[in-house]
C-alpha positions as CSV (number, residue, x, y, z in Angstrom):
1,M,7.7,-0.1,37.9
2,I,8.6,-2.6,35.2
3,D,10.8,-1.3,32.4
4,R,9.2,-2.2,29.1
5,D,12.2,-0.9,27.1
6,G,10.5,2.6,26.6
7,K,7.7,1.3,24.3
8,T,5.0,4.0,23.8
9,I,1.4,3.1,23.4
10,L,-0.9,5.7,21.7
11,I,-4.5,5.4,23.3
12,V,-7.2,6.6,21.1
13,D,-10.7,7.0,22.9
14,D,-13.1,9.7,23.4
15,E,-14.4,8.2,26.8
16,K,-12.1,9.7,29.5
17,P,-12.8,7.0,32.1
18,I,-11.6,4.4,29.6
19,V,-8.6,6.2,28.7
20,D,-7.7,6.8,32.5
21,I,-7.9,3.2,33.2
22,L,-5.9,2.1,30.2
23,V,-3.1,4.9,31.1
24,Y,-3.1,3.7,34.6
25,N,-2.7,-0.1,33.9
26,L,-0.3,0.3,31.0
27,Q,2.1,2.7,32.8
28,K,1.9,0.1,35.9
29,E,3.2,-2.3,33.3
30,G,6.2,-0.1,32.4
31,Y,4.8,1.4,29.1
32,K,4.8,5.1,28.1
33,T,1.4,6.4,27.0
34,I,0.2,9.2,24.9
35,E,-3.5,9.9,24.4
36,A,-5.8,11.3,21.7
37,N,-9.5,11.8,22.0
38,D,-10.5,12.2,18.3
39,G,-9.5,10.7,15.0
40,I,-7.8,13.6,13.5
41,T,-5.6,14.1,16.6
42,A,-4.9,10.4,16.5
43,V,-3.7,10.4,13.1
44,N,-1.4,13.4,13.7
45,M,0.0,11.9,16.9
46,A,0.8,8.7,15.3
47,L,2.6,10.2,12.4
48,E,4.5,12.6,14.5
49,Q,5.4,10.5,17.5
50,K,5.5,7.0,15.9
51,P,4.3,4.9,18.9
52,D,5.2,1.2,19.2
53,L,1.5,0.2,19.4
54,I,-2.0,1.9,19.1
55,L,-5.1,1.1,20.9
56,L,-7.8,2.4,18.7
57,D,-11.6,2.8,19.4
58,I,-13.9,2.6,16.4
59,M,-16.5,5.2,17.6
60,L,-14.6,8.6,17.5
61,P,-15.5,12.1,16.8
62,K,-14.2,14.0,13.7
63,L,-12.9,10.7,12.0
64,D,-13.9,7.1,12.9
65,G,-11.3,4.6,14.0
66,L,-11.5,2.5,10.8
67,S,-10.6,5.5,8.8
68,V,-7.8,6.4,11.2
69,C,-6.5,2.9,11.1
70,K,-6.3,2.9,7.3
71,R,-4.6,6.3,7.1
72,I,-1.9,5.3,9.8
73,K,-1.3,2.0,8.1
74,N,-0.6,3.8,4.8
75,S,2.3,5.4,6.5
76,L,3.4,3.4,9.5
77,N,4.0,-0.3,10.0
78,V,2.8,-0.2,13.7
79,P,0.6,-2.7,15.4
80,I,-3.1,-1.5,15.9
81,L,-5.4,-3.0,18.3
82,M,-9.0,-2.0,17.6
83,L,-11.5,-1.4,20.4
84,T,-15.0,-2.1,19.4
85,A,-18.4,-2.5,21.1
86,K,-19.9,-4.1,17.9
87,D,-19.5,-7.8,16.8
88,G,-20.6,-6.9,13.5
89,E,-17.5,-4.6,12.9
90,I,-15.0,-7.5,13.3
91,D,-14.8,-8.4,9.6
92,K,-14.0,-4.8,8.6
93,I,-11.4,-4.5,11.6
94,L,-9.5,-7.4,10.3
95,G,-10.1,-6.6,6.6
96,L,-7.6,-6.3,3.9
97,E,-8.2,-2.6,3.4
98,L,-7.3,-1.6,6.9
99,G,-4.6,-4.0,8.1
100,A,-5.5,-3.9,11.7
101,D,-3.5,-6.4,13.7
102,D,-6.1,-7.4,16.2
103,Y,-9.3,-6.3,18.1
104,I,-11.0,-6.6,21.5
105,T,-14.6,-6.1,22.2
106,K,-16.0,-3.9,24.8
107,P,-16.5,-4.3,27.8
108,F,-13.1,-6.0,28.1
109,S,-11.0,-6.9,31.0
110,V,-7.9,-5.1,31.6
111,R,-5.8,-8.1,32.2
112,E,-7.0,-9.4,28.7
113,L,-6.1,-6.2,27.0
114,V,-2.7,-6.0,28.6
115,A,-2.0,-9.5,27.5
116,R,-2.9,-8.7,24.1
117,V,-0.8,-5.7,24.1
118,K,2.2,-7.7,25.3
119,A,1.6,-10.4,22.7
120,N,1.4,-7.9,19.7
121,L,4.6,-6.1,20.9
122,R,6.4,-9.6,21.4
123,K,5.4,-10.5,17.9
124,V,6.9,-7.3,16.2
125,E,10.0,-7.6,18.4
126,A,10.6,-11.2,17.3
127,I,10.4,-10.3,13.5
128,T,12.3,-7.1,13.5
129,N,15.3,-7.9,16.0
130,P,18.3,-9.3,14.2
131,I,19.3,-12.7,15.4
132,E,23.0,-12.5,16.9
133,N,23.7,-16.2,17.3
134,Q,25.4,-17.1,14.2
135,N,24.5,-20.9,14.4
136,V,20.8,-19.8,14.5
137,V,21.4,-17.6,11.3
138,D,23.0,-20.5,9.6
139,N,20.1,-22.7,10.4
140,K,17.6,-20.2,9.3
141,K,19.3,-19.8,6.0
142,K,19.1,-23.5,5.4
143,D,15.4,-23.5,6.1
144,S,14.4,-20.0,4.9
145,K,11.8,-21.4,2.4
146,I,8.7,-23.6,2.8
147,V,7.4,-25.2,-0.3
148,V,4.2,-27.2,-0.1
149,G,2.4,-28.0,-3.4
150,D,1.8,-24.6,-5.2
151,L,2.5,-22.7,-2.1
152,E,5.9,-21.3,-1.5
153,L,7.0,-19.1,1.5
154,D,10.2,-17.1,1.7
155,L,10.8,-16.7,5.4
156,D,13.7,-14.0,4.9
157,K,11.7,-11.7,2.5
158,F,8.2,-12.6,4.1
159,E,7.0,-13.2,0.8
160,V,4.4,-15.7,-0.3
161,K,3.9,-17.1,-3.9
162,V,1.0,-19.3,-5.1
163,R,1.6,-21.1,-8.4
164,G,4.7,-18.6,-8.9
165,E,2.6,-15.4,-8.2
166,I,3.5,-13.0,-5.5
167,I,0.7,-12.8,-3.0
168,D,0.3,-9.7,-0.8
169,L,-0.4,-10.7,2.9
170,T,-0.4,-8.8,6.0
171,L,2.1,-9.9,8.5
172,R,-0.3,-11.6,10.6
173,E,-1.8,-13.6,7.6
174,F,2.0,-14.5,6.7
175,E,2.4,-15.9,10.2
176,V,-0.7,-18.0,10.2
177,L,0.3,-19.4,6.7
178,K,3.8,-20.1,7.9
179,F,2.8,-21.8,11.1
180,L,0.4,-24.1,9.1
181,A,2.8,-24.7,6.1
182,S,5.6,-25.8,8.4
183,Q,3.6,-28.9,9.2
184,P,1.4,-29.8,6.1
185,E,-1.5,-32.2,6.4
186,Q,-1.1,-31.6,10.2
187,V,-4.6,-30.2,11.6
188,V,-4.1,-27.2,13.9
189,T,-6.8,-26.1,16.3
190,R,-7.9,-22.5,16.4
191,E,-6.8,-22.3,20.0
192,T,-3.3,-23.5,18.9
193,L,-3.1,-20.8,16.3
194,L,-4.1,-18.3,19.0
195,E,-1.6,-19.3,21.3
196,K,1.4,-19.8,18.8
197,V,0.6,-17.1,16.2
198,W,-1.1,-14.4,18.3
199,G,0.7,-15.2,21.4
200,Y,-2.2,-15.1,23.8
201,E,-1.5,-16.8,27.1
202,Y,-5.2,-17.6,27.7
203,F,-8.2,-18.6,25.6
204,G,-8.9,-15.9,23.1
205,D,-11.6,-15.2,20.6
206,I,-11.4,-17.9,17.9
207,R,-13.4,-15.6,15.6
208,T,-10.0,-13.8,15.1
209,V,-8.6,-16.9,13.6
210,D,-11.6,-17.7,11.4
211,V,-11.7,-14.1,10.1
212,T,-7.9,-14.2,9.2
213,V,-8.2,-17.6,7.5
214,R,-11.0,-16.4,5.4
215,R,-9.0,-13.4,4.4
216,I,-5.9,-15.5,3.5
217,R,-8.3,-17.8,1.3
218,E,-9.5,-14.7,-0.5
219,K,-6.0,-14.2,-1.6
220,I,-4.5,-17.6,-2.3
221,E,-7.4,-19.7,-3.4
222,K,-8.8,-19.9,-7.0
223,D,-12.3,-20.7,-5.5
224,T,-12.8,-19.9,-1.9
225,S,-16.0,-22.1,-1.7
226,A,-13.9,-25.1,-2.7
227,P,-10.4,-24.4,-1.2
228,K,-7.5,-26.7,-2.5
229,I,-4.5,-25.2,-0.2
230,L,-5.8,-24.1,3.0
231,I,-8.4,-26.6,4.2
232,T,-10.9,-26.7,7.1
233,K,-11.3,-29.8,9.2
234,R,-14.8,-29.3,10.3
235,G,-14.9,-28.9,14.2
236,V,-11.3,-29.2,14.6
237,G,-9.2,-26.5,12.8
238,Y,-7.2,-26.0,9.7
239,Y,-4.4,-27.5,7.7
240,I,-2.3,-27.0,4.5
241,A,-2.8,-29.7,1.8
242,S,0.3,-31.0,0.5
243,K,-1.2,-32.7,-2.6
């Protein structure tokens, strides 16, 4: 069995066959697993045991998955990957009010789900682990801010300002904006964003990118129907305007 540094994953689903499949495959990858079959139990387990990642179904007894996500995110900064059978729920899942990090629609391939689990855990680890190499630290200090037009990103504080006003972004939104702002006027495809920001090792669902970009625009643009900062290159991707 592969050792994944003792990472614990909370699986929340009321369908036992799905839970059993996820437990088997995640443990085979070296993760520890804990399970909950209803929303109330899920919230309690998350707050008590503080897992490293949560797989959370939307349709749950006692408390639905969207409410579970919101309650957990109010107390814990833990990546949550939502499981949904409804395409119409995607906007809500990735919404600002919930703070979910990712989603996957049922039926899903186990390989795809495991890849997304690994990608989300890698992203958290890259952000939270201190950098030991002092030369890297020194270089980072020199490049700790990105300023493009009205947009300013402080990479040390994970802080974004637009025209001097601090904007509250989720971690994923910050990472998308950072990747685009680091290469202003350079059009980046949705597929590239999935690979570089989400860390997917295969072609993922580009709707994830579109929804996240729309959420960012709602926060940074004066008029989302005529964006001036985060621009769409129709049929290609997105870029940050340098003005």
